[in-house]
C-alpha positions as protocol buffer text, in pm:
chain_id: "A"
residue {
  index: 1
  type: MET
  ca { x: 5290 y: 8343 z: 11378 }
}
residue {
  index: 2
  type: LYS
  ca { x: 5187 y: 7985 z: 11388 }
}
residue {
  index: 3
  type: ASP
  ca { x: 5029 y: 8036 z: 11056 }
}
residue {
  index: 4
  type: PHE
  ca { x: 5367 y: 8120 z: 10897 }
}
residue {
  index: 5
  type: PHE
  ca { x: 5546 y: 7846 z: 11036 }
}
residue {
  index: 6
  type: TYR
  ca { x: 5261 y: 7624 z: 10938 }
}
residue {
  index: 7
  type: ALA
  ca { x: 5278 y: 7760 z: 10559 }
}
residue {
  index: 8
  type: ILE
  ca { x: 5659 y: 7661 z: 10565 }
}
residue {
  index: 9
  type: GLN
  ca { x: 5545 y: 7342 z: 10641 }
}
residue {
  index: 10
  type: ASP
  ca { x: 5286 y: 7295 z: 10359 }
}
residue {
  index: 11
  type: PHE
  ca { x: 5517 y: 7439 z: 10105 }
}
residue {
  index: 12
  type: PHE
  ca { x: 5807 y: 7188 z: 10193 }
}
residue {
  index: 13
  type: GLU
  ca { x: 5548 y: 6894 z: 10195 }
}
residue {
  index: 14
  type: THR
  ca { x: 5373 y: 7006 z: 9899 }
}
residue {
  index: 15
  type: PHE
  ca { x: 5637 y: 7122 z: 9684 }
}
residue {
  index: 16
  type: LEU
  ca { x: 5989 y: 7030 z: 9789 }
}
residue {
  index: 17
  type: PHE
  ca { x: 5953 y: 6727 z: 9914 }
}
residue {
  index: 18
  type: VAL
  ca { x: 5747 y: 6582 z: 9586 }
}
residue {
  index: 19
  type: PRO
  ca { x: 6072 y: 6451 z: 9413 }
}
residue {
  index: 20
  type: PHE
  ca { x: 6176 y: 6222 z: 9736 }
}
residue {
  index: 21
  type: ASN
  ca { x: 5801 y: 6104 z: 9767 }
}
residue {
  index: 22
  type: LEU
  ca { x: 5822 y: 5960 z: 9448 }
}
residue {
  index: 23
  type: LEU
  ca { x: 6178 y: 5797 z: 9524 }
}
residue {
  index: 24
  type: ARG
  ca { x: 6023 y: 5659 z: 9822 }
}
residue {
  index: 25
  type: GLU
  ca { x: 5746 y: 5539 z: 9637 }
}
residue {
  index: 26
  type: VAL
  ca { x: 5966 y: 5361 z: 9355 }
}
residue {
  index: 27
  type: GLU
  ca { x: 6208 y: 5221 z: 9630 }
}
residue {
  index: 28
  type: LEU
  ca { x: 6057 y: 4872 z: 9622 }
}
residue {
  index: 29
  type: GLU
  ca { x: 6079 y: 4840 z: 9250 }
}
residue {
  index: 30
  type: ASN
  ca { x: 6422 y: 4948 z: 9182 }
}
residue {
  index: 31
  type: TRP
  ca { x: 6666 y: 5032 z: 9433 }
}
residue {
  index: 32
  type: TRP
  ca { x: 6926 y: 5180 z: 9220 }
}
residue {
  index: 33
  type: PHE
  ca { x: 6696 y: 5444 z: 9111 }
}
residue {
  index: 34
  type: ALA
  ca { x: 6566 y: 5505 z: 9440 }
}
residue {
  index: 35
  type: ASN
  ca { x: 6919 y: 5585 z: 9530 }
}
residue {
  index: 36
  type: ALA
  ca { x: 6999 y: 5800 z: 9271 }
}
residue {
  index: 37
  type: VAL
  ca { x: 7013 y: 6101 z: 9487 }
}
residue {
  index: 38
  type: THR
  ca { x: 7281 y: 5935 z: 9728 }
}
residue {
  index: 39
  type: TRP
  ca { x: 7480 y: 5807 z: 9383 }
}
residue {
  index: 40
  type: LEU
  ca { x: 7489 y: 6160 z: 9256 }
}
residue {
  index: 41
  type: PHE
  ca { x: 7636 y: 6303 z: 9580 }
}
residue {
  index: 42
  type: LEU
  ca { x: 7876 y: 6024 z: 9596 }
}
residue {
  index: 43
  type: ALA
  ca { x: 7995 y: 6104 z: 9240 }
}
residue {
  index: 44
  type: ILE
  ca { x: 8061 y: 6485 z: 9306 }
}
residue {
  index: 45
  type: LEU
  ca { x: 8231 y: 6387 z: 9636 }
}
residue {
  index: 46
  type: VAL
  ca { x: 8462 y: 6139 z: 9434 }
}
residue {
  index: 47
  type: VAL
  ca { x: 8533 y: 6426 z: 9166 }
}
residue {
  index: 48
  type: CYS
  ca { x: 8580 y: 6678 z: 9473 }
}
residue {
  index: 49
  type: PHE
  ca { x: 8859 y: 6421 z: 9600 }
}
residue {
  index: 50
  type: VAL
  ca { x: 9016 y: 6328 z: 9290 }
}
residue {
  index: 51
  type: TYR
  ca { x: 9050 y: 6729 z: 9220 }
}
residue {
  index: 52
  type: TRP
  ca { x: 9194 y: 6772 z: 9580 }
}
residue {
  index: 53
  type: MET
  ca { x: 9441 y: 6514 z: 9557 }
}
residue {
  index: 54
  type: LEU
  ca { x: 9566 y: 6622 z: 9196 }
}
residue {
  index: 55
  type: GLN
  ca { x: 9621 y: 6976 z: 9362 }
}
residue {
  index: 56
  type: LEU
  ca { x: 9822 y: 6831 z: 9662 }
}
residue {
  index: 57
  type: LYS
  ca { x: 10014 y: 6633 z: 9436 }
}
residue {
  index: 58
  type: GLY
  ca { x: 10114 y: 6950 z: 9242 }
}
residue {
  index: 59
  type: PHE
  ca { x: 10217 y: 7151 z: 9532 }
}
residue {
  index: 60
  type: ASN
  ca { x: 10394 y: 6891 z: 9654 }
}
residue {
  index: 61
  type: ASP
  ca { x: 10606 y: 6830 z: 9332 }
}
residue {
  index: 62
  type: ASN
  ca { x: 10669 y: 7183 z: 9321 }
}
residue {
  index: 63
  type: ASP
  ca { x: 10852 y: 7159 z: 9669 }
}
residue {
  index: 64
  type: GLU
  ca { x: 10619 y: 7525 z: 9766 }
}
residue {
  index: 65
  type: GLU
  ca { x: 10592 y: 7404 z: 10126 }
}
residue {
  index: 66
  type: ASP
  ca { x: 10819 y: 7399 z: 10415 }
}
residue {
  index: 67
  type: LYS
  ca { x: 10880 y: 7050 z: 10538 }
}
residue {
  index: 68
  type: SER
  ca { x: 11144 y: 7133 z: 10806 }
}
residue {
  index: 69
  type: ILE
  ca { x: 11044 y: 6963 z: 11145 }
}
residue {
  index: 70
  type: SER
  ca { x: 11049 y: 7213 z: 11423 }
}
residue {
  index: 71
  type: SER
  ca { x: 10882 y: 7228 z: 11755 }
}
residue {
  index: 72
  type: HIS
  ca { x: 10652 y: 7548 z: 11873 }
}
residue {
  index: 73
  type: SER
  ca { x: 10897 y: 7838 z: 11963 }
}
residue {
  index: 74
  type: TYR
  ca { x: 10818 y: 7862 z: 12364 }
}
residue {
  index: 75
  type: LEU
  ca { x: 10950 y: 7495 z: 12396 }
}
């Protein structure tokens, strides 16, 4: 069982972390390139946020939501 977990560790360190190790080595030369993954995720986040806000505005403009102010029925 111990060998199984060591195999998983070896797989991640040998194959899956290679791009991140490369970015770590490049960090001292070019900060922008080293943070490319962060910029990619930030761009995806901004696109999703803008899409979400446009959807909310569309539903708000159609008056599809019941905006009446009411308390809980048990109060």
